[in-house]
C-alpha positions as CSV (number, residue, x, y, z in Angstrom):
1,M,0.0,0.0,0.0
2,S,1.4,3.3,-1.0
3,A,1.8,6.3,1.3
4,A,-0.9,8.2,-0.7
5,E,-3.3,5.3,-0.1
6,E,-2.5,5.2,3.6
7,R,-3.1,9.0,3.9
8,S,-6.5,8.6,2.1
9,I,-7.6,5.8,4.5
10,E,-6.5,7.8,7.5
11,F,-8.4,10.8,6.1
12,V,-11.6,8.8,5.7
13,V,-11.3,7.3,9.2
14,N,-10.8,10.7,10.8
15,L,-13.6,12.2,8.8
16,S,-16.0,9.4,9.9
17,A,-15.0,9.8,13.6
18,S,-15.5,13.6,13.4
19,L,-18.9,13.3,11.7
20,S,-20.0,10.8,14.4
21,M,-18.9,13.2,17.2
22,I,-20.7,16.1,15.5
23,V,-23.9,14.1,15.1
24,T,-23.7,13.0,18.8
25,M,-23.2,16.5,20.0
26,V,-26.1,17.8,17.9
27,F,-28.4,15.1,19.5
28,V,-27.2,16.0,23.0
29,A,-27.7,19.7,22.3
30,A,-31.2,19.1,21.0
31,A,-32.1,17.0,24.1
32,L,-30.7,19.7,26.4
33,Y,-32.7,22.3,24.6
34,Q,-35.9,20.3,24.9
35,M,-35.3,19.7,28.6
36,L,-34.7,23.4,29.3
37,A,-37.8,24.2,27.3
38,G,-39.8,21.8,29.5
39,R,-40.7,19.5,26.7
40,I,-39.2,16.2,28.0
41,I,-41.4,14.1,30.2
42,V,-39.9,11.2,32.1
43,D,-42.3,8.4,32.3
44,T,-41.6,6.4,35.4
45,E,-42.9,2.9,36.1
46,L,-45.1,4.3,38.9
47,T,-46.6,6.8,36.4
48,R,-47.4,4.0,34.0
49,K,-49.0,2.0,36.8
50,I,-51.2,4.9,37.8
51,E,-52.4,5.2,34.2
52,E,-53.1,1.5,34.2
53,G,-55.1,1.7,37.4
54,K,-52.6,-0.5,39.3
55,A,-51.1,1.9,41.8
56,F,-52.4,2.5,45.3
57,S,-52.0,4.4,48.5
58,A,-53.3,4.1,52.0
59,A,-52.7,6.5,54.9
60,K,-53.6,7.0,58.6
61,R,-52.9,9.4,61.4
62,F,-52.2,8.3,65.0
63,T,-51.5,9.7,68.4
64,I,-48.8,7.8,70.2
65,D,-48.8,7.9,74.0
66,A,-45.6,8.3,76.0
67,G,-43.6,5.1,75.7
68,G,-46.3,3.7,73.4
69,T,-46.0,1.6,70.3
70,I,-48.0,1.4,67.1
71,E,-47.7,-1.7,64.8
72,I,-48.9,-1.5,61.2
73,L,-49.1,-4.6,59.0
74,F,-48.9,-4.8,55.2
75,K,-50.1,-8.3,54.2
76,N,-50.2,-9.7,50.7
77,D,-52.4,-12.7,50.0
78,S,-53.4,-11.5,46.5
79,G,-51.7,-14.2,44.5
80,K,-49.5,-11.5,43.0
81,T,-46.4,-9.6,43.9
82,M,-46.8,-6.1,45.2
83,K,-44.0,-3.4,45.0
84,I,-43.9,-0.9,47.8
85,V,-42.5,2.4,46.5
86,A,-42.3,4.0,49.9
87,V,-43.7,4.0,53.4
88,E,-43.7,7.7,54.5
89,I,-43.8,8.5,58.2
90,D,-44.4,12.1,59.4
91,T,-43.9,12.7,63.1
92,E,-44.2,15.7,65.5
93,Q,-41.3,14.3,67.7
94,N,-38.6,11.7,67.4
95,I,-39.5,8.1,67.0
96,D,-37.9,4.7,66.7
97,I,-38.9,2.6,63.7
98,D,-38.5,-1.1,63.3
99,I,-39.4,-3.1,60.2
100,L,-40.1,-6.8,60.4
101,E,-41.0,-9.4,57.8
102,D,-42.9,-12.7,58.0
103,V,-44.7,-12.0,61.3
104,T,-47.4,-14.3,62.6
105,V,-50.9,-12.7,62.8
106,E,-52.5,-13.8,66.0
107,S,-55.5,-11.6,65.5
108,N,-56.5,-9.1,62.8
109,G,-56.6,-5.3,63.5
110,N,-58.3,-2.4,61.9
111,A,-58.2,-2.5,58.1
112,W,-57.2,0.7,56.3
113,T,-58.9,2.0,53.2
114,I,-56.8,1.5,50.1
115,R,-57.4,3.9,47.2
116,N,-56.5,3.6,43.6
117,L,-54.3,6.5,42.4
118,N,-56.2,6.5,39.1
119,L,-59.5,8.0,40.2
120,G,-61.1,6.5,37.1
121,S,-60.5,3.0,38.3
122,N,-62.1,1.1,41.1
123,Y,-59.7,-1.8,41.0
124,I,-58.2,-2.8,44.4
125,P,-56.1,-6.0,44.6
126,D,-58.1,-8.6,46.5
127,G,-56.0,-10.0,49.3
128,V,-53.8,-7.0,50.0
129,V,-54.5,-5.7,53.6
130,I,-53.0,-2.9,55.5
131,E,-54.0,-2.8,59.2
132,D,-53.1,-1.7,62.7
133,G,-54.1,-2.7,66.1
134,G,-53.9,-6.4,65.6
135,T,-51.8,-8.9,67.6
136,Y,-48.6,-10.0,65.9
137,S,-45.7,-12.2,67.0
138,G,-42.4,-13.5,65.7
139,G,-40.9,-12.1,62.5
140,N,-37.4,-11.1,61.5
141,V,-36.2,-7.5,62.1
142,V,-34.8,-6.4,58.7
143,H,-34.4,-2.6,59.3
144,Q,-34.1,-0.2,62.2
145,T,-34.1,3.6,61.9
146,I,-35.1,6.8,63.6
147,G,-37.7,9.4,62.6
148,Y,-36.9,12.9,63.5
149,G,-39.8,15.1,64.5
150,G,-40.5,18.8,64.5
151,A,-40.7,21.3,61.6
152,K,-39.3,20.2,58.3
153,N,-35.9,21.5,57.4
154,F,-35.2,21.5,53.7
155,A,-36.1,18.0,52.5
156,V,-35.5,16.4,55.8
157,G,-37.1,17.0,59.2
158,S,-40.3,15.2,60.1
159,R,-40.3,12.6,57.3
160,A,-38.8,9.2,57.4
161,E,-39.1,6.9,54.4
162,V,-38.8,3.2,54.9
163,G,-39.5,0.2,52.7
164,E,-38.5,1.8,49.5
165,K,-38.6,-0.4,46.4
166,V,-39.5,-3.5,48.4
167,L,-41.2,-6.5,46.6
168,I,-43.8,-8.3,48.7
169,P,-44.5,-11.7,47.1
170,D,-47.8,-13.5,47.6
171,G,-48.0,-14.9,51.1
172,K,-45.6,-12.4,52.6
173,N,-46.0,-9.6,55.0
174,M,-44.2,-6.6,56.4
175,L,-44.7,-5.0,59.8
176,I,-43.8,-1.4,60.7
177,R,-43.4,-0.8,64.4
178,I,-43.2,2.8,65.6
179,L,-42.1,3.5,69.2
180,N,-42.4,6.7,71.1
181,P,-39.2,6.8,73.2
182,S,-40.4,9.7,75.3
183,S,-41.6,8.8,78.8
184,T,-43.6,12.1,79.1
185,N,-44.9,13.3,75.8
186,S,-47.6,12.0,73.5
187,F,-47.7,13.3,69.9
188,R,-49.1,12.6,66.4
189,V,-47.7,10.5,63.6
190,S,-49.0,9.9,60.1
191,V,-48.1,6.9,57.9
192,R,-48.7,6.5,54.2
193,F,-48.0,3.5,52.0
194,L,-47.4,4.0,48.3
195,F,-47.4,0.7,46.2
196,Y,-48.3,-0.8,42.9
197,E,-48.9,-4.1,41.2
198,P,-46.0,-4.8,38.8
């Protein structure tokens, strides 16, 4: 191969690489422009499930006495797997939070109302129960954390999120135990489950 042919091949390779880089930069610039103009919508799995009528929430507010405990059970006997996006806990004062799995239900408690996040759908998965006030025993502690009370400071403050992105297969359960460590003060706590059927 002559020197002239080698230079021609090198020129073609460099030209191809340069054109590829220019095309890539144009696409990146166009995407950035669309994003800054507010024209790009990120479609999350949760958004799609809301549109399909398969995303749900349930919430309740409690007053915890000094030294008291509240236990909330998420039980799945639906024949399907459920995906918990988050368990949001808002509290006026500091709390201890334990999460247990596979507890034994000695007696059922007060069932919560589960609502479909697509208000045009009345589908609620049969066999999914969220309840409090029952009697539960056993189980394995899988997570322990603290919820900080008081006024919210930036994105933190009075909210603790637990159970994020947890899959609950059929026949499994998860217990949220909230303890008021204060020996003198009672205060309010709210708990919200956000979940969907994959």
